[in-house]
N, C-alpha and C positions, 0 to 999 in steps of 0.2 A: 504494500500500500504506500502510495506517495504521501508525503507530508504536505501541509498547506503551502509551505515555502517552495517545495519542489514543484508543486503544481503551478505556482506563479512564475517559476523560472523556466529554464529551457532544458532541464535535465530529461534525458530519454527515459522511457519506462524500462523497468528492470526485466520485464517479461513480455514477449511478443504475444499478440492475441491469437486465438485459435483460427485456423483456416476453415473455409467451408467444407473442405474434404474431411478434416478431422471431425467436424460436427456430424457429417454424414456417416462416417464410420461408427461414431458413438450411437447414432440413431439406429443403425443396423444391428449393432451388438445388443443394445437394450431390447429391441423388439425380439431378437432371437432368444435371448436369455429369458425374457418374459414368457415367451411361448413354451420354452422347455419347462419352466416352473409351473405352467398352467396345465400340463398334461401328466398323465400317470406314467408309472415306470414301464408298464407293458407297452404303451404306445411309443415311448422313447426307444425301447428295445426294437420294436418293429421298424422304426426309422433307421436304426443302426443296421438292421438286416438289409433294408432296402438300399442304404448307402453302400454297404459291402458288395451287394450284388451288382450295382452300377459300376463300382470301381473295378471289379473283376472282369466284367464284360468289356469295359473301355481299355483296360491295360493288357488284356489277353495274357495274363500271367507274367508280364515283363518286369514287375517289381512287387515287393512285399507290401501288404496292407499294414501300414504303420498306424499308430493311434492318432497321429497328427492328420494324416490323410483322411481317416475315418471322421474325425471331428469336423474337418473342413467340408467333407461331403454331406454330413448331417446338416450343417449350417446352410449349405446351398439348397438342400431339400426344404428346409424350413422357410427360407427366403421365397422359394417358389410357392409354397403353400400359402404364405401370407401375402403374396403378390406385392412385395415391397416396391416402392416407387424407385425408378432409376434416379441417378444423381441430379440430372438436369431438371426434372419435374419437381423433385423434392426440394431443390435449392430455391426455386421460385416461391414456394409456399413457406419454407422455413425462414427465409429472410424477413418476410412480413410478420410472421409469428414472433420471432426473436426480437424484432424492433418493438412490438407491442409489449412483450414480456419485460423488457428493460425499462418500461415506464412505471413509476411508482403507482400511478392511478389504476393501472391494470390489476393491481393487487389490493386496491382500496386504500392506498397510502396517499397522504397529501404531498404535493410537490415541495412543501416547506418543511416536511418532517426531517428529523435529524439524519436518517439514513439517506434520504433523497439528496440532501445537501452534500453528502459525503461521496456520492457515486462517481464523480469525475476522478477521484483519487484511487478508486479500486482498480487493481490489476488482475489479469488472469492468474488463477491458482493462489490468490491470497487465501490464507487459512482463517476461517471464521468459526466462532462458536455462538450459537443463538440459543438463548435460554428463556423458557416460559411460553405458555400457550398464547399469551398476548403478543408474542413476537413472531407468530406464524408467517405473516405476510413478509416480514423481513427475510426469512429463510428463502422464500421463493425469489424475491428480488435479487438477493445476493447470488443465488444459483444461476439466475438469468445473466448475471454479469461474470460468469465463469469462476466464481469463488468456490473454494472447497468449504462445504457447509456441514457442520455437525450440529444437530438440533436436539435439545434436551427439554423434556416436559414431564411433569408428574402424571399426566393424564394419558392413559393408553389410547383412548379414542382419538385424541389430538395427534399423537405421533403417527398412528395408522393413517389418519386423514392426510397428514403432510406427506408421508411416504407415497400414498396413492396418487396424490396430485402431482408430486414431483415426477412420477413415472408417466402419468397422463400427459404432462406438459413437456416431456422429453428433457427434464432437468436433473434426472437422478444419477447421472454418471459419477458425480463427485459429492454425493450426499449420503450421510449416515444419520439415522434417527435413533434415539434411546429414550426409554421410559425411565426417568431418574429424578429423584427429589434433590433439591439444592441443600447444601450445608452439612457439616462445616467445610467440607471440601467436595470437589467433583468426584463422584464415585469411581473406584478403581476400574470397574468393568467398562467404563466409557473410554473408548480409544480415541484420544484427541491427538492430532499431530503436534509435534513440538513447535514452540514459539508461535503463538497466535498473533495474527495481524489485526484482527477485529473481534470484539465481543459485543453482542447486542443482547441487552438484558431487559426482560419484563420484570419490574420490581415485585409484581404479584407472586413471582416464584419464591420470593424471600419473605412474604408477608407473615408466614407462620413461624419464622425463626426469631429468636431473641437477638438483641443488638450485638452481643458477643459472637454469636454464631454467624450473623450477617457479616461482621467484620472479618472473621476467619475465611468465609467463603469468598469474599471479594479479594482478600489478600491472596488466596490460592489462585484466583483468576489472574491477578496481577503478576504472580510468579510465573505463570504459564505464558504471559504476553511478552513479546519481544520489545526491546527499547524502541520508542517511537510509535508503538501500536496505539489503537484507539478503542475506547469503550463507549458504547452508546447506551444510555439509560432512557427507556421509553416512558412516555407519560400515559400509560394505559392501565394503571392500577389506581382505583379510586381511594384506596386506603393507605397507599404508600407513595408519596410524591418523589420524583427523581431527586429533588434537592435534599431529601433526608439521608441520601447515601453519600453526599459530598464529603462528609467528615472522614470517610474511609479512603479518600483519594488524595491524601496529603502528598504534595510534590508533583501532582498531575496538573495539567493545564486545562481549564475550561475554555473550549472554543466557542466564541460568540458568533451569532449571525447578525452582521451589522444592520441589515435591513430590518430585521425583526426588532432589534434593540432600539432603532430610531422610532419605529412605529409605536412601541410600547412605552417609550420614554424611560427605559431602564427599569421598568417594573418587574413584577414577579414572572418568572419563566413559566411558560405553559407548553413548550414544544419539546420537552425532554432535554437531555444533556449530551454533549459530545466532549469526552475527556481524553486528552493525549498524554501518553506516558512520557517520562523524561527520555531524551535521546540516548542516554547512557545510564546504567544502573547507579543508584545513589552512592555506593562505595567507590565506584570509578570516578564519579563526579567529584567526590571529596578528595580523592588522590590527586586529580588534576589541579584542584584548587590549591592544595598544599604545595604541589610542585611549582606552581607559578608564584 
């Protein structure tokens, strides 16, 4: 993820965007895997027999039937069964769909929401953690911008709904969902990539925790976040305002939206919080200060 200063400057992005061909390959793989998961073992075995028969006929015994050849042949049979679109036709429809998916309003988010303001800084394969059922729309929007998304919610129905829609919208290639309660740390069974670039938090996920447990949980999130990362606290919980968590972010910078600040006259925030981690760990910063 780019910092606000990097976005204003001329620095090139660290990661190149996906090509349309890469998106197409992901689309094909997702449809094939989805089909395999939807059929029974007997039907899958019949597909394997059909693939072996076709390979033997085509090869006329000139090479051995390896496992790789079998898998490729089964995948081709599934593509034929599903009548998957060729690249040229798929591309015309996909580009329109992805353009819509990358708009906050497509997911019911306001253009002035904290995550919407951050979108120009997001790069492909940025690692994000989205916590709480109130942050569901943020998970979809981040996935549409090619971020790696791990979603945590305590409600099984919510996680299943997000998983299903990610698959339906062809956004599930870099998505993982977990049923998990917050605090005092992220549960060990949740497989989170090292060094988070972005955390999106629904404060409602912490509403049942005491102040001490909330502090421990947010400290755990901060330890998992790389220097210069960003945490977004959403304004979606009626009983826990984003500002109540500010005390747990000592040393972090609150990023202000200038336009909103001028409109409100510097009054109470209503749009949530964007908090930036220090660009280097506190102990490193202290060492630099001492050295100077």
